Backbone as a printed PyTorch tensor [residue, N CA C, xyz], in Angstrom:
tensor([[[ 69.8830,  98.8420, 107.1440],
         [ 71.0810,  99.1470, 107.9020],
         [ 72.2930,  98.9750, 106.9960]],

        [[ 73.2100,  99.8890, 107.0760],
         [ 74.4260,  99.8440, 106.2840],
         [ 75.4700,  99.0380, 107.0570]],

        [[ 75.6750,  97.7930, 106.6730],
         [ 76.5600,  96.8740, 107.3950],
         [ 78.0230,  97.2950, 107.3030]],

        [[ 78.4050,  97.9040, 106.2000],
         [ 79.8020,  98.3150, 106.0460],
         [ 80.1770,  99.3850, 107.0700]],

        [[ 79.3230, 100.3440, 107.2530],
         [ 79.5830, 101.3970, 108.2370],
         [ 79.5450, 100.8210, 109.6440]],

        [[ 78.6250,  99.8910, 109.9020],
         [ 78.5350,  99.2490, 111.2080],
         [ 79.8360,  98.5140, 111.5430]],

        [[ 80.3640,  97.7500, 110.5870],
         [ 81.6270,  97.0450, 110.8150],
         [ 82.7940,  98.0030, 110.9880]],

        [[ 82.7700,  99.1020, 110.2470],
         [ 83.8230, 100.1130, 110.4000],
         [ 83.7790, 100.7200, 111.8040]],

        [[ 82.5820, 100.9580, 112.3180],
         [ 82.4510, 101.4870, 113.6760],
         [ 82.9660, 100.4830, 114.7070]],

        [[ 82.7020,  99.2020, 114.4960],
         [ 83.1850,  98.1580, 115.4050],
         [ 84.7130,  98.0980, 115.3850]],

        [[ 85.3150,  98.1970, 114.2040],
         [ 86.7750,  98.1760, 114.0950],
         [ 87.3730,  99.4020, 114.7750]],

        [[ 86.7390, 100.5730, 114.6290],
         [ 87.2140, 101.7690, 115.3330],
         [ 87.2170, 101.5510, 116.8360]],

        [[ 86.1690, 100.9370, 117.3510],
         [ 86.0890, 100.6760, 118.7870],
         [ 87.1710,  99.6870, 119.2150]],

        [[ 87.4410,  98.6840, 118.3940],
         [ 88.4870,  97.7130, 118.7160],
         [ 89.8560,  98.3800, 118.7520]],

        [[ 90.1340,  99.2790, 117.8220],
         [ 91.4180,  99.9860, 117.8290],
         [ 91.5630, 100.8700, 119.0620]],

        [[ 90.4910, 101.5330, 119.4540],
         [ 90.5400, 102.3500, 120.6720],
         [ 90.7260, 101.4530, 121.8900]],

        [[ 90.1550, 100.2570, 121.8710],
         [ 90.3190,  99.3150, 122.9810],
         [ 91.7780,  98.9020, 123.1410]],

        [[ 92.4740,  98.7130, 122.0410],
         [ 93.8930,  98.3560, 122.1190],
         [ 94.6850,  99.4900, 122.7500]],

        [[ 94.4240, 100.7070, 122.3220],
         [ 95.1210, 101.8640, 122.8890],
         [ 94.7850, 102.0240, 124.3660]],

        [[ 93.5190, 101.8760, 124.7250],
         [ 93.0970, 101.9940, 126.1180],
         [ 93.7340, 100.9170, 126.9790]],

        [[ 93.8270,  99.7000, 126.4770],
         [ 94.4550,  98.6090, 127.2260],
         [ 95.9210,  98.9090, 127.4930]],

        [[ 96.6270,  99.3740, 126.4930],
         [ 98.0370,  99.6900, 126.6640],
         [ 98.2170, 100.8320, 127.6610]],

        [[ 97.3480, 101.8360, 127.5860],
         [ 97.4570, 102.9730, 128.5070],
         [ 97.1770, 102.5610, 129.9450]],

        [[ 96.1340, 101.7770, 130.1620],
         [ 95.7970, 101.3650, 131.5250],
         [ 96.8480, 100.4080, 132.0760]],

        [[ 97.3160,  99.4950, 131.2600],
         [ 98.3180,  98.5420, 131.7420],
         [ 99.6580,  99.2050, 132.0080]],

        [[ 99.9450, 100.3060, 131.3400],
         [101.1940, 101.0070, 131.6470],
         [101.1430, 101.5980, 133.0500]],

        [[ 99.9720, 102.0090, 133.4900],
         [ 99.8260, 102.5160, 134.8530],
         [ 99.8720, 101.3650, 135.8520]],

        [[ 99.1810, 100.2700, 135.5430],
         [ 99.1080,  99.1500, 136.4720],
         [100.3460,  98.2620, 136.4500]],

        [[101.3120,  98.5450, 135.6070],
         [102.5320,  97.7520, 135.5910],
         [103.6430,  98.3800, 136.4360]],

        [[103.3430,  99.4390, 137.1390],
         [104.3340, 100.0640, 138.0130],
         [104.7250,  99.1100, 139.1300]],

        [[105.9380,  99.2080, 139.6250],
         [106.4670,  98.3000, 140.6480],
         [105.6570,  98.3640, 141.9400]],

        [[105.2410,  99.5380, 142.3550],
         [104.4830,  99.6900, 143.5980],
         [103.1480,  98.9690, 143.4940]],

        [[102.5000,  99.0810, 142.3560],
         [101.1930,  98.4540, 142.1760],
         [101.3390,  96.9430, 142.0400]],

        [[102.4460,  96.4650, 141.4560],
         [102.6480,  95.0240, 141.3410],
         [102.7930,  94.3680, 142.7150]],

        [[103.3290,  95.0960, 143.6850],
         [103.5140,  94.5350, 145.0250],
         [102.1880,  94.2640, 145.7250]],

        [[101.1510,  95.0360, 145.3940],
         [ 99.8540,  94.8410, 146.0520],
         [ 98.8430,  94.1850, 145.1160]],

        [[ 99.3430,  93.4780, 144.0940],
         [ 98.4530,  92.8700, 143.1020],
         [ 97.5410,  91.8370, 143.7530]],

        [[ 96.3480,  91.7540, 143.2430],
         [ 95.3640,  90.8060, 143.7440],
         [ 94.0050,  91.0980, 143.1540]],

        [[ 92.9970,  90.4880, 143.7270],
         [ 91.6360,  90.6440, 143.2130],
         [ 91.1050,  92.0680, 143.3420]],

        [[ 91.3370,  92.7740, 144.4650],
         [ 90.8440,  94.1610, 144.5150],
         [ 91.4620,  95.0500, 143.4430]],

        [[ 92.7100,  94.7880, 143.1060],
         [ 93.3600,  95.5840, 142.0600],
         [ 92.7350,  95.3050, 140.6970]],

        [[ 92.3910,  94.0450, 140.4340],
         [ 91.7340,  93.7090, 139.1700],
         [ 90.3530,  94.3590, 139.0850]],

        [[ 89.6340,  94.3890, 140.1910],
         [ 88.3170,  95.0400, 140.1980],
         [ 88.4510,  96.5390, 139.9700]],

        [[ 89.4530,  97.1450, 140.5840],
         [ 89.6820,  98.5800, 140.3750],
         [ 90.0420,  98.8610, 138.9290]],

        [[ 90.8440,  97.9810, 138.3270],
         [ 91.2100,  98.1520, 136.9180],
         [ 89.9760,  98.0600, 136.0300]],

        [[ 89.0920,  97.1100, 136.3050],
         [ 87.8690,  96.9610, 135.5120],
         [ 86.9610,  98.1780, 135.6460]],

        [[ 86.8520,  98.7240, 136.8470],
         [ 86.0150,  99.9110, 137.0600],
         [ 86.6050, 101.1160, 136.3430]],

        [[ 87.9200, 101.2710, 136.4120],
         [ 88.5730, 102.3880, 135.7240],
         [ 88.3710, 102.2710, 134.2180]],

        [[ 88.5020, 101.0760, 133.6790],
         [ 88.3070, 100.8760, 132.2400],
         [ 86.8770, 101.1880, 131.8420]],

        [[ 85.9040, 100.7520, 132.6450],
         [ 84.5070, 101.0330, 132.3220],
         [ 84.2100, 102.5280, 132.3810]],

        [[ 84.7440, 103.2300, 133.3770],
         [ 84.5190, 104.6790, 133.4760],
         [ 85.1740, 105.4300, 132.3160]],

        [[ 86.3870, 105.0420, 131.9640],
         [ 87.0570, 105.6810, 130.8280],
         [ 86.2940, 105.3920, 129.5380]],

        [[ 85.7960, 104.1690, 129.4020],
         [ 85.0190, 103.8080, 128.2110],
         [ 83.7470, 104.6370, 128.1030]],

        [[ 83.0430, 104.7880, 129.2230],
         [ 81.8320, 105.6150, 129.2130],
         [ 82.1530, 107.0550, 128.8380]],

        [[ 83.2070, 107.6040, 129.4080],
         [ 83.5820, 108.9880, 129.1160],
         [ 83.9690, 109.1540, 127.6450]],

        [[ 84.7850, 108.2340, 127.1290],
         [ 85.2010, 108.3390, 125.7300],
         [ 84.0190, 108.2200, 124.7810]],

        [[ 83.1300, 107.2700, 125.0620],
         [ 81.9800, 107.0880, 124.1730],
         [ 81.0050, 108.2530, 124.2530]],

        [[ 80.9480, 108.9140, 125.3870],
         [ 80.0620, 110.0640, 125.5380],
         [ 80.6280, 111.2900, 124.8220]],

        [[ 81.9550, 111.4860, 124.8960],
         [ 82.5680, 112.7040, 124.3710],
         [ 83.0460, 112.5990, 122.9240]],

        [[ 83.3800, 111.4160, 122.4590],
         [ 83.9290, 111.2540, 121.1130],
         [ 82.8280, 110.7280, 120.1950]],

        [[ 82.3600, 111.5370, 119.2670],
         [ 81.2020, 111.1470, 118.4540],
         [ 81.4330, 109.9370, 117.5360]],

        [[ 82.6650, 109.7100, 117.0590],
         [ 82.8560, 108.6050, 116.1320],
         [ 82.9240, 107.2450, 116.8280]],

        [[ 82.8470, 107.2140, 118.1530],
         [ 82.8690, 105.9490, 118.8780],
         [ 81.4760, 105.3970, 119.1570]],

        [[ 80.5110, 105.7890, 118.3860],
         [ 79.1830, 105.2210, 118.5630],
         [ 78.9920, 104.0960, 117.5620]],

        [[ 78.2930, 103.0620, 117.9790],
         [ 78.1620, 101.8570, 117.1740],
         [ 77.2150, 102.0650, 116.0000]],

        [[ 76.1040, 102.7350, 116.2290],
         [ 75.0670, 102.8360, 115.2140],
         [ 75.1120, 104.1310, 114.4100]],

        [[ 76.1750, 104.9100, 114.5360],
         [ 76.3140, 106.1610, 113.7930],
         [ 76.4590, 105.8690, 112.3060]],

        [[ 75.5920, 106.4390, 111.5080],
         [ 75.6750, 106.3040, 110.0640],
         [ 75.1210, 105.0120, 109.5000]],

        [[ 74.5200, 104.1840, 110.3200],
         [ 74.0010, 102.9000, 109.8290],
         [ 72.5640, 102.9980, 109.3450]],

        [[ 71.8890, 104.0660, 109.6750],
         [ 70.5010, 104.2090, 109.2720],
         [ 69.5180, 103.7710, 110.3390]],

        [[ 70.0110, 103.1560, 111.4050],
         [ 69.1400, 102.7750, 112.5140],
         [ 68.9780, 103.9490, 113.4620]],

        [[ 67.7520, 104.2140, 113.8420],
         [ 67.4850, 105.3160, 114.7720],
         [ 67.3810, 104.7470, 116.1840]],

        [[ 68.4520, 104.9050, 116.9630],
         [ 68.4530, 104.4650, 118.3570],
         [ 68.7370, 105.6860, 119.2290]],

        [[ 68.2490, 105.6860, 120.4500],
         [ 68.5400, 106.8140, 121.3400],
         [ 70.0500, 106.9400, 121.5770]],

        [[ 70.5000, 108.1720, 121.7220],
         [ 71.9360, 108.4370, 121.8870],
         [ 72.4860, 107.7540, 123.1330]],

        [[ 71.7590, 107.7790, 124.2180],
         [ 72.2630, 107.1770, 125.4580],
         [ 72.4140, 105.6670, 125.3010]],

        [[ 71.5000, 105.0300, 124.5750],
         [ 71.6210, 103.5930, 124.3140],
         [ 72.8640, 103.3020, 123.4880]],

        [[ 73.1210, 104.1350, 122.5030],
         [ 74.2970, 103.9680, 121.6640],
         [ 75.5720, 104.1380, 122.4810]],

        [[ 75.5870, 105.1140, 123.3750],
         [ 76.7650, 105.3570, 124.2190],
         [ 76.9960, 104.1800, 125.1620]],

        [[ 75.9420, 103.6790, 125.7780],
         [ 76.0850, 102.5630, 126.7160],
         [ 76.5500, 101.3070, 125.9760]],

        [[ 75.9760, 101.0340, 124.8130],
         [ 76.4040,  99.8740, 124.0280],
         [ 77.8700,  99.9980, 123.6270]],

        [[ 78.2650, 101.1750, 123.2160],
         [ 79.6510, 101.4080, 122.8280],
         [ 80.5870, 101.2180, 124.0220]],

        [[ 80.2200, 101.7400, 125.1710],
         [ 81.0710, 101.6220, 126.3660],
         [ 81.2050, 100.1690, 126.8010]],

        [[ 80.1170,  99.4230, 126.7600],
         [ 80.1890,  98.0100, 127.1350],
         [ 81.0310,  97.2110, 126.1420]],

        [[ 80.8780,  97.5160, 124.8650],
         [ 81.6920,  96.8310, 123.8530],
         [ 83.1600,  97.1980, 124.0060]],

        [[ 83.4250,  98.4620, 124.2510],
         [ 84.8050,  98.9080, 124.4120],
         [ 85.4500,  98.2570, 125.6270]],

        [[ 84.7450,  98.1950, 126.7460],
         [ 85.3270,  97.5640, 127.9330],
         [ 85.5100,  96.0580, 127.7130]],

        [[ 84.6150,  95.4260, 126.9830],
         [ 84.7730,  93.9940, 126.6860],
         [ 85.9340,  93.7610, 125.7290]],

        [[ 86.0950,  94.6320, 124.7360],
         [ 87.2400,  94.5180, 123.8350],
         [ 88.5480,  94.7070, 124.5880]],

        [[ 88.5650,  95.6060, 125.5660],
         [ 89.7700,  95.8030, 126.3810],
         [ 90.0900,  94.5200, 127.1400]],

        [[ 89.0780,  93.8650, 127.6860],
         [ 89.3050,  92.5910, 128.3810],
         [ 89.8330,  91.5340, 127.4160]],

        [[ 89.3080,  91.5250, 126.2040],
         [ 89.7830,  90.5790, 125.1900],
         [ 91.2490,  90.8540, 124.8440]],

        [[ 91.5910,  92.1100, 124.6430],
         [ 92.9730,  92.4720, 124.3190],
         [ 93.8870,  92.1320, 125.4920]],

        [[ 93.4210,  92.3370, 126.7200],
         [ 94.2050,  91.9930, 127.9050],
         [ 94.4930,  90.5030, 127.9570]],

        [[ 93.4860,  89.6820, 127.7190],
         [ 93.7060,  88.2330, 127.7390],
         [ 94.6260,  87.8060, 126.5910]],

        [[ 94.5290,  88.4780, 125.4590],
         [ 95.4260,  88.1770, 124.3340],
         [ 96.8640,  88.5200, 124.6900]],

        [[ 97.0880,  89.6860, 125.3160],
         [ 98.4390,  90.0650, 125.7280],
         [ 98.9810,  89.1230, 126.7980]],

        [[ 98.1270,  88.6560, 127.7020],
         [ 98.5590,  87.7090, 128.7250],
         [ 99.0080,  86.3920, 128.0810]],

        [[ 98.3040,  85.9450, 127.0650],
         [ 98.6940,  84.7080, 126.3660],
         [100.0080,  84.8930, 125.6300]],

        [[100.2210,  86.0860, 125.0990],
         [101.5040,  86.3370, 124.4190],
         [102.6630,  86.3130, 125.4050]],

        [[102.4360,  86.8450, 126.6120],
         [103.4980,  86.8480, 127.6200],
         [103.8080,  85.4360, 128.1130]],

        [[102.7810,  84.5930, 128.2370],
         [102.9810,  83.2310, 128.7320],
         [103.5610,  82.3010, 127.6810]],

        [[103.2130,  82.5260, 126.4410],
         [103.6280,  81.6070, 125.3800],
         [104.7700,  82.1220, 124.6440]]])
């Protein structure tokens, strides 16, 4: 396995996660949505992020984790792994931005 390409793919996914987090939070930071903030809104945000992640990983070929590493994995497995990693990175970036706002 080519570790350099694998790490490059992970960094690409992290950069897309930052962009996705900013895009989703710009929608969820509207005044109307802030008035109804709560747990259902957080669940809806998580579902939207997961669906967008699945769509991006399915349609954008460079967002696959094992592309170019020499490992032969099924495409659907690669897409699902990428989508789960992307949605988790978005959650990580969200918690990082929340800490920046509080501190």
